[in-house]
N, C-alpha and C positions, 0 to 999 in steps of 0.2 A: 329238355332242358328249356327250351325256348314256350313248349306248352306249359311246364310248371310256371316258369315266370308270369305268363301272359295269364293263369288261375289265380296265380296270387295275386296279382297286381288288379284284375276285379273284384276279384273277395274282399282284398284289402281295403279297396275303394268303398266297397258296399258296407263293409264292417264301421268302418269310420265315421261314413255316412251318418248311419242308425247310432253309431256310440255319441257323436255330436246332437242328436236332435232327442236322444234323452238326456243326455245332461245338459240340454237346454230347456226341459221340459221340468227338470227334476228343482230347482232353487223355487218358482211359484207353487209348486205341490208341496212343496215342506213349510214355505213361508205361510201360508194358509193355515199351519199349525202351529208353527212354534215361532217364539219371537226374534227379530234380528241379531238379537245380542245370543242368544244360543245357538243359534244357525252359524254365526262369527266362530263359536267355540269348534264348530268341524272344521270350517276352515283352516285356523289353526294347528286341530290338529293333522292336518294332510300338508301343512309345509313342515313338519317334524317328522311325518313320515317320508316326506322326499329326500331329508335325510340321514335318514335310516337305509334306504333304497340305494344311496351312494355308498354309502360304507360298504357294501358288498355289488357293487355292479361290475366289476371286473371279474366276476366268475360265471356271469352269463356268456360271455364271448369265448372261455377256456370249455365250459360244457357243450359249446354248439361246435368247436373245432373238433376237439377230442374226440365227444362222439360219433360227428361225420366220418370221421376216419376211421375209427375202430368198427362201427357199422360196413364200410367199403369190405374192411381185412374179415368182417364177422369174429372179431375179438371184443366177445361181452364179458370177458373177465379183468382188459383193462377199462373198460367203459363203466364198469360197474366200481373198480376202485376210484376213479377219477369224480364219477358221481357222487360217491362215500365220502368220499374226502372233502370235496366241494360244499355239499351239504352240513359236514361236520364245521367246516369254516364259518359258513354262511351262520351257524348257531352260536359259534362264538364269539365271532366279529359283530354280528346282530343285538346278542345278551350283551355283549357289554356296550352296546349304544342304549339299548332300554335303561340298562342299569344306572348307567351315566344318567338319564333322562331322568330318571324316578328321581335319583339324590337334587339334580339342579332344578327337577319341577316348579318348586317356589319361584327361585327365581326368574325361571322363565315365565311363569305365570304375571308375575309382578311388572316384567317387561312391556306385556301387552295391556295392562292398567286397567286389570279384570275387577269388577267389583268382588268384594269376599264374600258375596251370597253365590256367587258362580265358582268358586273354586273347587269346592265338592263335583260338580259335573264335570268342567273340565280336565279336574284330573282323571275322572272315570272313562271320559272321552278317549283323551289323548294316551293313556296306557293301555287301553283296550285296545284301540285302534293300530298301537305299534305293536302288540302284540300278534294282534291276527296278521298284517303286517309282515312279522318274522316268521308265520308259520308258512305263507306263501314264498317267504326268501327262501326257506330252508325246504319242503314238499314241494313247494314249487317250481322246483326245479325239473319235474317231469313234462313240467310245458316247454322248457329248454330243449327238452329230450326229443319231443316230438319235431323243434328245429332240426335238430343233428341230423335224424331220420328221414328228414326233407319232405316232412308232412308237416308244413305251416299251415297248411288249408284248414288241417283237422283243428288246428291250435286256432285259428279263427272262429272257427266255427264254436268251439268250447269259450270262447272268448266272450263272443254274440250271446251265445247261449246264459253265461254267466252275470253278464251286465244286466239282461233285461230280465234274470230273475230279480235281480235286485234291486230293477228297479219298480218291478209290482211289487215286492214284498215290502217295499219303502211306503208304495199306496196302500196296501191291506195295513201295513201296522200303524199306520198314522192314522188313519179312520178307528181303529181301538184305542187311539189316543196313549200311544207311550210314547209322543214327544220325540225326543233328540233319542232314545234307545231304539226307536223306530228303524233311525241311519245306522246305528251299531249292531243290531242284529241281521239285517240285509248287510251290510258286508262281511259280515263273517260269513253267511249263507252263501254269497258271491265267491267267496274264495272255497269255502268246503267244495261247491258243487267244482267249481275249476280244478282245483286239486284232484277232487277225486275221476273227475273225466278224463283229464289228462293221465292218471297211472293207469284208467282201465285201457286208452286209446295203446299206450308203450307197451303194457304185456299183453294185448295183442300183435302189436306187432314185432317185438322183442322179447320174448316169454324171459330168456334168460336174462335179461340187464335188472336188477336189485340194486336198493340199497340198503347196505349192513353195515353196523359199527366194527366188524371183523375183516372188512374191507377196505378201511383206511387205511392208507400208504403213506408213509414219509416220500418213496418214491416218485409220489404224484405231486407235490409241493414244488416242487421246480418250474412246472408246467404255470399254478396260479401264482407264483412269485414271480416270473416275468413276463408272460401275456396278460395275465390276470390283473399284475399292479398296474402296468403298463396302460391299461385300455378304464383302470377306474381313476387312474391319475388325468388321462384325457377327457374322460367323462365328465368328473367335477371341474376341471378346468372349463368346458365346453357349459356346464351348467351353471357357471360362474359368469361367461360371457353371454348366456344367455337372458340374463337379467344385470348385466352390466350398464346397458345404456342408460336402464331406465335411473338405475339409481346415482350413474355421474350426472343425468339430467335433473335429476332431484335435489344434489347438492350442487351442481352449478346455477340453477334457476329457479328453484324452489320447487316444495311438495307438488305443486301443480302441476309442473313441466310434466313429474313422473306420470301423472294419471293423463295428461293430455297426449304422450307420447304412447302408453299401453294403449288408448282408446282409438288412436292413430293408426296405431298397427297390430290392431286386436285381429280384424278380419282375414288379412294376409298369412298371420303369423296360427291362425286359427286350421286355413286350409291347407297348409301345408302338411298338417297333421293326415289328410286322405291318402298320402302317398305313401307315408312311414313302413307299412307294413311290407310295401316290396323289397327293401332292403334287409329284410330276414331272413328271405329264402336264397339271398345272394352268398351269405357267408358259408354255411353245410355245403354250399356247390362249390364255391372256390376253394373249400379246405381239400376236397378230393378230386379235384380237377386236374389232369397233366398241365405241365407249363406250356402246351401251345393251346388249351384251349383256355384259359384264363383272361386271355385280351376280349374273346366274343362273348365269357359268361358278362365280364365289366359292359362290355357294350350294350349289352339288353340289358343290362340292370339300369344304368345312364339313359338309352333310349326312352325304358318302358317310366322313370321317374319324370322324366323330359313331359311326356304323353299324357301320365293322370294329372298333370296340374295344368296342365295348356288350355283347356277347356275353362280353368276359372280362374286363372290369377291373371291374364289379361284382361279376363271379362270385369274383374272390381276395379282394375284402372281405367277402363272404359267409362264405366257406372258411377267411380267414387261421391263423386257430389251429391248424388240424387240417391244413393246408396246410405252414407253418412248421415244426412239430413232425414230420410225417411226413420233412419236407425234411432239416432240419438236428437233429431228435432231441430228448430233453428237455434244458431248458438253461437256468440259472439267467436270461439275459436273455429268455427266451423273451416275457414279458409286453411287455417293450418293443419287442423285434420286432414283436412282434404289432400293437404302439400305433403304429410307425414307418408300417408297412405300411398300414393304416386311414387314418391320416392322408397318404400321399404320394401314394397310387393316386387319386384322385378330382382331386389337386390335377396330377399327370403327365397324364391324361387331358382336362383341361384345357387343359394346355401343349401337348398334340400338335396341339390344334384351330387353335391358333394358325400352323401349320404350311400351311394352308390361305391364311390370310389373306397371310401373307406371301410365299409362292408366286406368287399370283393380283398381289399388287404388284410384288413385282419383274419380272412378266410387265408389266408397265406403267413400266416404270423407276422404279420409286419406293420407295425403302430406308429415309427419314427415321422412318416410325414403330416400326420394328424398333429403333433407337438409343431410343425412347420408354421400349419394352417390354424392352430391356438395364438401363435406367437404371431404371426400378421396381423389378425383380427384385435389382438388386445394392444399393437404398436397403433393401429388405424384408429381403435378407440378411443385410447389418451389422447393423440393427437387432434382426433375431433373434438376430445372436452376440453383441450390447453387453447385449442386455435379459434373455436366458433364464439361469437360473441353474444349470440341469441340462441333460441331452441331452433329455431326455424335451419341455422347453418349450423348447427350443432348434426342436426336430423342426416342433413344434406350429405355431411361426412362421415356419418355412420354408416348409411347407405352406399356411399361409393367404396369406402375401404372395404365394407363388407362381399360388397360384389367383387371388386379387384382381388380380396384374398382369394374366393372362390373360384375365381379365374387360374390365378396361379396355383393352387391346389390341385384344380383339375387336369392343369398342364403338366405337373410336376407326376401326378399319379399316373396318368395316362401314359408319360414315358416308362415310368416304372412297371406298368401293366402290359405294356408292349403294343399300347393304340397311338399311331402317330397324330403328330398336329392335325395334320389335314382332315383325318377321321373327326375329331373331336370336334374341329369348327364346324364342319358337316352338320354333326348330331346336335351343335347348338343353333346350326342357321336358323330354324324356324323363330326363336325367342329374336331374331334381329330384324325378320319381316315381319311378325306379327305387333308386338309390342307397339313399334311407333305409330301403329293405326291405332291402338289402344288411346295412346295419349293423344293424338288428333283429336278425338271423339271427346274423351273427358275435358278439352283445352278448348274446343270449338263450340260445344253442344251449346244452343239455347237456355240453360238448366233454370228452372223457376223452384226457387229454394225459399220462398216465402213460410210456406209452413211445408207441415208434414204429407199433406193430402197432395200439394203441389208437387212435391219431389216425389210421392209414391208413384203419381201419373206419369211424371216424367222418366220413371225408371221401369215401368214399364213399358211404355214405348221404345224409348231408347236402349231400353235391356232387350227387347226383342230383335233390334236392330244390329245389336252389337254382338249377339249370340246368333244369330244367323249370319254374320260377315265373319265371325271367329270360326266358325263350322265350317265355311268356305274357303277360310285362309285354313285351317289344319288340312283339309282335303287337299289342298293343292299344291303346300309349301312342306305337310309333316309327314304325312301316308306314304309309305313306299307301295308301289303296285299293289306284293302280295298282302299285304293289309286293305288295301280298297277293295281288292276281290273277295277277302275273307270277310269286312264289312257287309258289302253287296249282299254275299251267300247269306249272310245271318238275316240281313232284314228282308230277303225273298223268303226266306224260310218262316220268319216271323209273320209275315204277307198271308202266305198260304195258308197259314196255320187262321188266321182270323178271317180268313174268308171260308174254310170249312165251318168254322164255328158261326159263322153267320148263316 
């Protein structure tokens, strides 16, 4: 179990980092061949695709949990019924969403104030994107099957292969002057690749598993109605909370406040995606584990989630003034942007750790505590909006409420999963030791922020100091003796290889 989690953690971080790099490289490539207005249509399409995904998001939890349990018992018949029923549900729900969108599309396009000349292209892009994504929501269930079979690392490799293929296809097709159609064809190719490869790997791992219309069973509906619906409601509430701070900031302090909050929290909000794949491996293991082993699974996931972001998030705090200046340039709002980053980064870090608790609880078929967490977050968000007199105080309230809500949820989840409060505190202890040092550096260093070039020089100088201090702090306070020994062994092995090559 520990080896599987460590492998999943390392591959997930590498895959997420590579994905972020390809996403950053894509806009300049596309904008060199199409106009900003046309590219905006692609962004609109993906906003709508997000709601399509939300309409069937609860199915994934049922797939992973039930297939993991069925595989443990070698019950391909039950797994096939669950899978076939879920795919049909996804087709019906997703198809209903696409039909409703097609009927409302003229009204939707009017809300975005598109010029009439772009309506035909917008209709083509939005509907085609939704239909491609619908294919992934149905046949893409094979990817969730790999999760249930505890082969998350295989799904990670398939995901990397598919998004790299998409990026390459975009580059080639844009050179052929296909315009926005290049993005559409590359998007289709990506999901055709991922679905085909996932189906192939599942067939090799469990040949008896299949999707057939005759295997659809009404007896499987209670699992989807109970766990699937609860997961979907929780995911929907979480999605609203994810954008709620920006919406409330815009409503209370103007549209510019939304942009400032988005920019100030962009770096930590993006960085947390590096650890998101770790939680995927927890659910199938928790679904099949003995009750006595669940606590250990949860603790391993919580610890890996903390360590995965520990070299990144405090680093963002330590160099925030120089990093934001080098990224955005000297601006009148820079002090506020830095303040937002300093407040939101540890809050996002704590929020990310709740994923280990939620995945383990979902593996045990428990969703109730997630609604407690969402309720706490919603209360804190509304209180911040009502009490804040300006954007700075609003951000402080949001960050404090998010951090406190996450800690309460982790404490409640730990009690439910059999982990003591003392062990939870020991697991989180590195945060209490490393973040104060990062804040001291951000607030006390003599930053030169008059220009991008001076900020970049500071970023390189103080970034190197921060990185060395951070790694030393992690070594001293976060790593266990066995982990230190494993790391030293790995470094010696790498050093020996370099010596032989020389």
